MARNU-420919 format. One record per residue: x, z, y of N, C-alpha, C in turn. Coordinates in pm, whole numbers, plus 32768, in hexadecimal, padded with zeros to 4 digits. Each point is the difference from the previous one (the first is absolute). Layout:
<sites>
XZYXZYXZY
...
</sites>
This chain:
<sites>
A585E2FA19177FCF802C80837F68800F7FFB
7FCB8074802B7F7080167FFB7FB97FBA8075
7F7A80027FFB7FB27FB68062800F8036808D
80118082800F80148039808680827FCD803E
80677FF87FAE80807FCD80317FF77F6C8024
7FB57FB47FAF7FED7F72801D7FB37FEE8083
7F99805380167FB47FF8807C8059801D8078
805B805E7FF1805D801F806C805A7F88801E
802E7FBF7F9580547F8980127FB17F908045
7F807FF77FE17FAE7F9980407FF580178096
7FF4807D80267FFE801F808F80847FDA8042
806D80157FB880837FD98034800C7F68800E
7FC57FB77FA080017F6D80077FB97FD0807E
7F8C8038801B7FB47FD880768050801A807F
80418073800580538020807680757FA0800C
803B7FDC7F8F80737FA480017FD77F778034
7F8D7FCD7FD57FD17F7E80327FE080098094
7FC4806F802A7FE18010808F807E7FFC8055
806C80397FCD807E7FFD804C803A7F738008
7FDD7FAD7F9F80307F757FFE7FA37FA08049
7F92803280337F967FAB803780337F9F806A
804A8031806080307FAB806C80597F907FCB
805C80227FA6805A7F9A7FC77FB27F987FAF
7F9C802D7FB57FB47FA37FAC7FAD7FA08054
7FC3803180687FB17FA98057805A7F9C8047
8074802F802E80607FA4803F802C7F947F9E
801A80297F8580297FA27F977F937F977FE9
7F86802D7FF27F8F7FA67FE87FEE7F9E8074
80098032807A7FEC7FAB807680717F9B8011
807A802A7FE280717FA2800A7FF17F8D7F9E
7FD980207F857FEC7F987F9B7F8E7FA3802B
7F96803B80377F8D7FB2802C80247FA08071
8052802F805D80257FAD807480647F937FDC
803C80097F8B80647F9F7FD47FDA7FC97F77
7F917FB77FF67FD27FD07F7D80617F9C7FC2
801C80157F80805E7FA97FB77FBF7FD27F7E
80107F817FE17FC57FC97F87804E802B7F84
7FC17FEC7F8C8039802A7F82808D7FCF7FE7
805480587FCE808E7FEA7FE280567FF4807D
7FC480138075804B7FFD807E7FE7807E8053
7FDC806C7FBF7FDE807C8046807D8053801C
80617FC480438082804280137FF68078805E
7FB67FF2806D7FF18070805D7FB380727FBF
7F907FDF7FC37FAD80677FC1804D804A7F94
80477FB57FAC804E803E7F958069805F8038
80437FD7806B80678055803C7FC3807D803E
7F927FF180477FC18075803E7FD280657F97
7FC57FCE7F957FD280597F95807480477FBC
80697FB67FE18072803E7FBB804D805D805D
80077FE180818040805C805F7FB580858004
7F7C7FF87FFF7FAF807A7FFE801C80527F83
80087FBD7F8E801780467F82808C803C7FF9
80637FB780308088803780048005807D8057
7FBD7FFA80717FFA8071805C7FC3807B7FBD
7FA97FE97F9F7FBD806D7FBA803D801F7F78
807E7FD77FED804C802D7F8B7FF97FAA7F85
7FCB7F87800A7FF37FAA7F8B807D7FAB7FEC
801D7FE77F82806A7FA27FDA7FC07F757FF6
802D7FA380527FBC7F7F800E80587F8F7FCC
7FC37FA97FB080407F847FD47FAA7F8B8031
80407FA280427FB77F8C803580217F837FAF
7FAC7F9A801080177F827FBA7FED80097F6A
7FB180607FD27FEC80117F6F7FA87F907FCA
800E7FE67F7E7FB07F967FC2801E7F768036
80777FEF803C802A7F81803B7FA57FD68073
7FBE8061803F7FAC7FE68074803E80468078
80237FB48066804C803680717FB7806F804B
7F7C7FFA80037FB68063804E7FBF806C7FAA
802080027F7F7FD0806A7FA8806080768005
7FCE80757FDC805780767FFD7FC7806A7FA1
805980597FD77FD980787FB5804180778043
7FB0806380208032807D803A7FE080727FA0
806480527FDF7FEF806C7FA0801D8088803F
7FB680647FD1801F808A80237FE380567F86
805A80587FD98088800E8036805C7F917FCD
80788000803280627F9D7FD5802B801B7F70
80397F9A7FC2803180107F787FA97FBA7F9A
801D80167F7F7FB67FBC7F957F6B80228005
7FB07FA37FCD7F7080187FFD7FDF80787FA8
7FA38053802F7FD180737FB57F6A7FF07FEA
7FC880587FAE7F707FFE7FE77FC28083802D
7F867FFD80357FB17F87801680377FAC8072
7FDE7F807FFC802D7FA280657F857FB88039
7FE7801680807F897FCA804180297F9D806C
7FC07F8C800480217F9880627F8F7FEE8065
80277FFA807F7FA47FD8806B80237F708025
7F9C7FAA7FFC80157F7180157FEC7FDF8094
80617FBB803A7FF87FD7808D7FF07F698009
7FA07FD680507FEF7F738025800E7FF48096
80327F8D8031801A7FF5808F80037F708031
7FD07FA17FAF7FFC7F75802C7F807FE4804E
80077F9980557F8F7FDA80557FC77F7A7FD3
7F967FD680447FBC7F827FE280227F958067
80067F827FD880187F9480617F947FFF806C
80297FF3807D7FA87FF280747FB280808022
7FE180517F9C7FAB807680168053807D801B
807880067FC98050807A800A7FD580657F98
7FF5807F80287FDE80687F9E7F6980117FF2
7FC07F927FDB7F7080007FE87FD9803C7F7C
806280307FB47FE2804A7F858038808F8009
803880228073802A80898019807680317FB0
805A7FA57FDA8073802C7FB180608058804E
7FF67FFD8084804F805D80517FDD80917FDE
7F8280177FDA7FD280857FDB802D80237F73
7FFD7F9E7FA68023801A7F74808E80337FF2
805F7FB38035808C80287FF4801C80858042
7FC5801780758018807B804A7FC580797FB6
7F887FF07FC77FC1806F7FB8804F80267F83
802F7F9E7FB6804F801D7F88808180498022
80417FD3806B807C8042802A7FE4808D8031
7F92801280477FDC808580307FE1805F7F90
7FB87FD17F9B7FE080557F8D807E802C7FB7
805A7FA27FEA807C80207FB9805780608050
80087FE980848052805780547FCA808E8002
7F7B800F80027FC480857FFD801F80477F7D
7FF67FB77F928021803C7F7E809280287FF9
80577FB1803D808F80207FFF801B80858046
7FB1801E80658015807C80497FC780787FB4
7F927FEC7FB97FBC806F7FBD803780177F73
802B7F957FBC802E800B7F7580947FDE7FF4
804F80278061808D7FD88000804F803B7F8C
7FCF806B7FC58046803D7F8E7FBB7FE57F7C
7FA27FA27FFF7FB77FE07F8680567FAE7FA2
7FE4800A7F7F80537FBB7F9C7FDE7F6C7FF0
7F8F7FD480367FD97F757FF0803B7FA6806B
7FC97F88800880317F9E80617F8A7FAE8033
80057FDF807F7F9C7FA4803580437F92804F
7FBE7F8D800080387F8580387FA07FC38065
80387FB4805B7FB37F9F804C80377F777FDB
7FA97FAA7FCF80297F797FDA7FC77F9F8066
80597FC0804A7FD87F9E80637FE97F797FC0
7F847FD080057FD97F867FB97FD87F948063
80517F9A80127FE27F9480607F8F7FA67FCF
7FCB7FB5805D7FB17F877FE27F8B80187FA2
7FB18068801A7F8780127FB17F9E7F8F8019
80017FCB807A7FA07F98802780257F797FC3
7FED7FF67F7E80137F817FBB80897FE97FC6
8063804E802A80887FEB7FCE8020804A7F81
7FAE80647FDD801580487F838083804C7FFA
80248044806D8080804580058012806E7F99
7F9380387FD0800D806B7F9C802A7FCA7F77
7FE17F817FE6801A7FCA7F7A80947FFF7FDD
805A7FCB8056808E80077FDD8036808E7FFD
7FC5805A804D802C808C7FFB7FDA803F7F7B
7F8A7FDF7FCE7FD880307F7B805D7FC77F95
80197F7D800880537FBE7F9B809080338001
803180248075808B802E8009801080947FDF
7F9380437FDD800A808A7FD07FFA806B806B
7FD87FDC80797FFB8062806D7FA080727FDE
7F947FE37FB87F9D80667FE08015803E7F76
806B7FDB7FBB801C803D7F7E801780968011
7FC2804E7FAA8012809180097FA880448066
7FAE7FB280497FA3803A80617F8080277FB7
7FD0807980187F8B80327FB97F7C7FD48040
7FFF7FEE80837F857FD9804480247FC88089
7FA87FA9803480177FC380837F7F80018050
800E800380847F8980018055801E7FCA808B
7F967FD7804380067FD3808B7F74800B8039
7FF37FF780847F7B7FF8803E7FF87F7E804F
7F867FD180117FEA7F84804B7F968019806B
80177FD7807C7F9A801280677F867FA97FE8
7F8C803480297F847FB67FE87F9680358060
7F877FCB7FF57F92803080547FBF807D7FC5
802680267F877FCC807A7FC38068803A7FA0
7FF180807FE4805880437FA27FC67FF27F74
80507FCE7FA57FD37FE57F78807580157FA1
7FED80507F98806F80207FA680207F8C7FA2
7F9B7FC37FC980177F967F9D80097F778042
80687FB77FDE80107F7680307FE77FA07F8C
7FAE7F9C80197FE77F987F9C803F7F7E802E
80507FC57FAB80427F8380227FE47F957F97
80057F84802C7FF27F8E7FA680897FCC7FD9
800B7FCE7F8580777FB57FDB80057F828056
80777FD48023800D7F91805E807B7FAC7FDF
7FF07F7D800580707FA47FF27FF27F928069
80707FD3803380007F94806480247F7C7FBC
7FC67F95803380227F7B7FCE7FF97F9C8073
80607FA6800380067F9780677FF77F777FBC
7FB37FA8803C7FF37F777FD080347FA0806B
805C7FAA7FD780367F9A805B7FD87F767FCC
7FC67FB080587FD07F7C7FDA80507F95804A
802A7F9A7FB580507F9380387FB37F7D7FEE
7FE07FC180717FB67F817FFB804F7F908040
7FBE7FB1805480417F8D803F7FC17FE98089
80557FEF80657FCC7FEA80877FC87F72800F
7FA37FF6805C7FC77F7F80297FB280188081
7FE27F9480477FAF800D80797F7280267FD7
7FCD806D80377F8080357FD37F8A7FA58023
80117FA780627F947FA48026801A7F727FCF
807C7FCF8012801E7F747FE280117FE77F6B
8040805C7FB8801C7FE77F727FF9807E7FAC
7F92804A80067FF7807B7FB180087FE87F6A
7FD87F887FD680017FDE7F71808D7FF57FC7
80647FFE8057808B7FFC7FD1803D808C7FF2
7FB680658029803680877FFD7FCA80557F8E
804080717FEE7FD180687FA47FFD80828050
7F89803480147FEB806B80618018808A7FC1
8073803A8022802280847FC97FA2806D8034
7FD17FEF807C7FA3806380367F7B7FFE7FB6
7FD47F8A7FD87F867FF97FAF8011804E7F7E
80777FFA7FC58019804C7F867FF380968019
8030802D80747FF2808E80257F6D80248011
7FB77FAC80497F73801D80197FB180027F7D
801F7FA47FA67FBE80007F7E8022807E7FB0
807A8030800F8026807D7FBD7FA88073802F
7FED800C80837FA7806780357F717FEE7FCE
7FD07F8380017F777FE67FD27FF080217F6C
80657FDD7FB17FF9801D7F717FFE80977FE6
80528049804C800380927FF07F7A803C802A
7FC77FCC806C7F7C8032802B7F957FE57F97
80087F8E7FBC7FA27FE37F948017805B7F89
807F80277FEC802380577F907FC7808D800F
7FEF802E807B7FDC808C80197F82802B7FB6
7FA07FA57FEF7F8380237FBD8017802F7F70
806C7FD07FC3801C80217F74806780717FF2
801C8046806C806680697FFB7FC1808B8009
804180657FC77FCF808A800E7FF980298092
7FA98060801D7FE58025808B807680438044
805F80357FB380738044803E806D7F9F802C
7FF67F827FDA80697F9E801E7FFE7FDC8095
80767FF9803A80107FD2808A806B7F938002
7FDD7F8B803780607F9280107FF87FD28090
806E800480477FFE7FD7808C80837FBE8023
7FF97F9A805680787FB2801B80067FCB808E
80737FC8802080167FC0808280417F787FE8
80077FB0806C80417F7C7FFB80778002805F
807780207FCF80768002805880267F778035
7FE87F977FAF80257F7880267F897FA47FE8
7FD37FBF806C7F8C7FA97FF2800D7F7A8044
807A7FD8801D80157F80804580318013808E
80247F908040803A800480867FA27FC7806C
7FC07F8F7FE07FA67FBF80617F867FC97FB6
7F8D7FFC80457F877FD07FBD80067F6E7FD4
80547FAF804480037F727FDC80697FDF7F97
803D80667FC780617FEC7F937FCD80487F84
7FEC7FB77F957FDA80407F82807480597FD3
7FE780807FEB806D805C7FDE803E7FE17F78
80837FF0800180487FED7F82802280857FBF
7FF2806C804D801C80857FC97F9C80648038
7FCF80557FAA7FAA806F8028800F806F7F99
7FE48079802A800F80717FA47F958069801B
7FE780527F9D7FA68072800E803980777FB4
7FD88075802A8039807D7FCD7F8D80607FE5
7FF980327F857F9080557FD7802F80887FCD
7FAD806580198007807F7FB97F907FFF7F99
802080257F857F9E80037F947FF9808F7FCC
7F8B803E800A7FF3808F7FE27F90801C7F9C
801480697FB17F9A80337FA48024808F7FDD
7F9B80507FDF801C808C7FDC803D800B7F75
7FF37F987FAF803380017F7680837FB27FFA
806F80467FF780827FBB800180117FA87F85
7FBC801F7F92800C7FAF7F887FB57F7B800D
7FA17FFB805C7FB47F84801980487FA68063
80618035804680417FB5806C803E7F7C7FD1
80487FF97F8E80397F7F7FD47F967F947FEA
7F9080257FC27F957F9E7FE97FC27FD48083
7FEF805D805C7FC87FDF8083805D7FA2804C
8080801C7FFD80617FAB804580007F737FC5
7FEF7FF77F7E7FFA7F7D7FBE7F8A7FAE8034
7F8E804180157F8A7FBB8036801C7FCD808E
804180528050801F7FD8808A80617F8A8001
806180027FA9805F7F917FF87FB97F7E7FD8
7F9E800A7FA87FB57F877FD97FB57FC68077
7FD1805780587FBB7FD08079805D7FAB8055
807C802D800C80627FB58050802B7F807FB9
801280087F7E80287F897FB57F937F948006
7F82802B80027F927FA0800D80037FBC8088
8022804C8068800D7FC58085806E7F998006
806E801C7FBC806F7FA07FFC7FD87F827FB4
7FBB80137F917FD57F8D7FAF7FA07FA6804F
7FA2803E80447F9B7FB3804A803D7FAE8071
80698031803D803C7FBB8073807A7FAE7FDD
802E800B7F8380777FB77FD78080803D8034
7FFB807D8029807780438035804D80487F91
807E8016801C805380527FA67FF58091802D
7FFD805A7F9F7FF0808D8020807780517FCF
802A805F804F806280657FD87FBD8089800D
801480527F9B7FC480867FFF806F80678004
7FFA805680638061806C800D7FBA80847FE6
802980427F957FC680827FE0804C806F8044
7FD880797FE580408076803A801180677F91
807C802E7FEF801B80647F9A7FCE808B8028
7FE3801180827FD5808380317F6A80147FEA
7FDB801A7F857F74801B7FE07FE280918020
7F9A801780537FD7808880217F9A80307F98
8011807A7FD07FA480397F9D7F9E80608042
7F8D80177FC17FA3806580338036808D7FEA
7FC18063803F802C808A7FF17FDA80377F76
805C80487FC67FE380517F8A7FDF808B8033
7F8180227FFE7FD4807C80408028807B7FAF
800C806F80488025807F7FC17FAC806E803F
7F9780297FB97FA380638036804480858020
805A802A7FA780438081801480527FFE8080
80487F94801780527FF180787FA77FFA807D
7F967FB07FF87FA47FF380717FBF80858023
7FDF80507F9A7FC180818019805D80608048
80817FF87FE480618054804780027FDA8094
80067F80801B7FFF7FD3808C7F7D80278044
7F927FF07FB87F7C802180387FF780958023
803880557FAB7FFE8090801C80508021807D
80687FB3801A8050801980787FBD7FCA807E
7FAF7F987FF37FAC7FD880717FA280718026
7FC4803F7F9B7FA68071801A804C8074803F
807980197FD18054806A803880187FE88094
800A7F81802680187FDA808C7F7E7FEA804E
7F8E80187FBF7F7C7FEA803D7FEC7F6F802B
80317FA57FAD7FED7F7180177F937FCF7FA1
7F997FC480377F8E7FD47FB0801A7F767FC6
7FE67FF37F7F800D7F7E7FBE7F7C7FB48009
80087F8180207F897FAD80047FCF7FE47F72
7F7E80097FED7FC47FE27F7E7FC07F767FFD
80117FB5806C7FC57F7A8008803F7FA57F99
7FAE7FAC7FC580307FA37F9980547F92803F
806D7FDB7FBC80557F9480327FB57F7B7FF9
80047FB5806E7FBB7F7E8005805D7F8D7FDA
80808014800A805F7F977FDF808A803A7FF2
805B7FB27FCE808780337FEF80637F8C8002
807F8022801280687F9B8000805D80137F8A
807F7FE980178065800C7F96807E803A803C
804E80437FAC807E803A802E805E80117F8B
80837FF6801D806280147F96800D80927FD8
7FBB805C80447FFC808B7FD17FB880057F7A
7FA77F9E7FE77FBE7FF87F7E80637FED7F8F
80697FB1801880677FED7F9A804880827FE2
801B804E8069804380817FEB7FA7805E7FB0
7F7D7FFA80197FA380597FB97FF87FE17F6B
802B7F877FD880057FDE7F72807C803A7FBC
8061802D80508080802F7FCC800A80988001
7FD3803E806D80008092800D7F7E802B8043
7FD6807D7FEF7F8780308046800E7FED8097
7F9C7FC1803D80087FDC808E7F76800D8040
7FFE8032807C7F848000804D80197FBD8087
7F947FCB803980057FB4807E7F8380228052
7FF2807C802E7F898024804C7FFF7FC0808B
7F887FF280387FF07FD480897FE88077805B
80327FF8807B7FEA806980637FBF7FC3807C
7F9C804180327FB57FCC807380548005807F
80017F8F804C80487FFD807F7FAA7FD08074
7F807FE47FE77FAB7FD0806E7F6E801B7FE0
7FAE800680697F7180167FF17FAF7F7F7FFF
803B7F9580327FBD7F7E800280197FB77F7D
7FDE7F827FFB800C7FB77F82804F7F7E800E
80758003803D80517F867FFF80387FE97F74
7FF87F887FCE80377FE77F7A809880048002
803B80297F9180917FF47FF580267F6D8005
807E7FE6801A80347F7880127FBD7FBD8078
7FE9804E80697FC87FCA807C804F80398076
7FFA7FBB80718042803180797FC080818031
7F7E800D7FE77FBA807B8028803580787FB2
80197FEE7F7F8036806F7FB0808F801F802B
804B7F9980248088801780327FFE8057807D
7F9C7FEC80557FF6804F807B7FE480937FE3
7FAA801B7F9E7FDF808C7FE3806D80457FB0
805F7FB57FC98068803B7FAB80658055804D
7FF7800180878052805D804F7FA78051805F
7F82800D7FDE7FA3804F8050801380957FE2
7FC9805980528007808F7FE27FC780237F77
7F937FBC7FD87FC980197F7B805F7FD27F92
80477F93801980637FD17F9F807280637FF3
802C80378071806A80667FFC7FD0807B7FB2
7F82802580147FC780707FB57FFC7FE07F6A
7FD87F847FDE7FFD7FD87F74808A7FFF7FC2
80647FD7804D808B80027FD18029808D7FD9
7FE8806180588029808A7FE67FAF803C7F8D
7F7E7FE57FFE7FAD80327F92802B7FC37F7B
801F7F7F8002802E7FBE7F86808380387FCE
805D801A805B8080803A7FD97FEC808A7FC2
7FA5804E80397FE580867FC87FC37FF67F75
7F9D7FA87FEF7FBE7FF37F7E80627FD17F95
80577FA2802380657FD17FA2806080717FDB
8030804880658061806B7FE77FC2806F7FAB
7F848024801D7FBD80697FB27FEC7FD47F6F
7FE17F817FED7FF07FCC7F77808680027FB7
806A7FD980468086800A7FC58023808E7FDC
7FDA805D8056801A808E7FE67FBB802D7F80
7F827FD97FEE7FB780247F8680457FCC7F83
802F7F85800580427FC57F8B808480467FE3
8045802D8069808080457FEE7FEE808C7FC8
7F9F804880347FF780907FE47F9D80237F92
7FAE7FA17FD67F9F801C7F9780157F9C7F8E
805680227FA080207FA37F927F857FD07FB3
7F9980547FF97F877FDA7FB77FBC7F888042
7FFD7FFF80847FC17F908047804B7F7E7FE8
80838006800780507F887FE77FEF7FD27F70
7FF9805E7FA47FEE7FDD7F737F7A7FBA7FEB
7F98802F80447F7C7FC17FF480027F718037
80487FED806E800D7F7B803B80467FA27F9E
806D802E7FC7804D7FAE7FA17FAF7FE37F82
7FB680637FD17FAF7FF07F877F957F958014
7FBB800680727F987F9C801B803C7F75800D
80747FF7803F80417F7E8010801D7FC07F78
8032804E7FA480227FCC7F7B7F847FDC7FAF
7F92804680187F867FE87FB27FAD7F8E8037
800B7FE780837FAC7F99803F803E7F757FEE
7FB17FA17FD880317F777FEF80097FBB8086
</sites>
């Protein structure tokens, strides 16, 4: 297909997304009004899959042994090549709701796929929407990767709402660790010398980690909470616990870093005479494996849509299991602007703007940019080949 024909198809894609606009905004708002935590996104999963079924997709639910995960394919039948996946996220945050805007992510991916289904219904390839639960710490993509859901997929993409539009996403490797300390109760005033203070062990763990920071690379982030810290001030706590996220941009450094953090907790246990239990997490999040060729295709489609990309330097970053997927197949995770102010993600303020008129605009723009990028990969074999070549060459 020549470039003039591809440009015509792109115009058809934009029209197709515009026709879906009302349904996509309704979908996004419904998910936002009914926030569900990771692995419990039953309403969101059903709404997304109902939309996809309505638009001709063959849907399988409960994939990867996850009740709220799904795979939707178009056209029906065995997988064909090229095979492009749009990644949907739809879990919310405790207390905050959709303070990370996942209502927009799932809706945009479904909208992009549905538009492609209408424009490329006779194409020889295949495109998917993969519903991935529990991105917020649960690592829902990991069992889907392990169970082969992405086998045979040539490329994957999604968009994430943010305060600015940015094609490249930078993520840190991340692992969770919990420390449980067991001491001995005693009256905190009358006989403290008979007790072993588990809360002191927790506090020492935090202090030890804070002392460690001076000797750590500047990209390292370690942050934690105290889920259990005792019941009453006059009772020496016999049990206390703390929970940490340990992050670094270098996934190969993560085991050594985690070992240092564990020593901080073990020292707290030794100093207080408490017993320690360490609970690790198999869901290690990896950083993004970047793909310039893939990013450039998406960037060209932002320009096609007259969407300006921010050139501001990133001041900080988090972690996501999309990084793990990027280590397996070519993957991009661009950000799309949904607000003019600066509320941070993972805040109630960001949750409020996630259903604003600007957020709805970002949803539709994101769906268009994703669909246009999928179109390029389908209709221009050279572009897909360049994406695959860079993926294989990049470490």
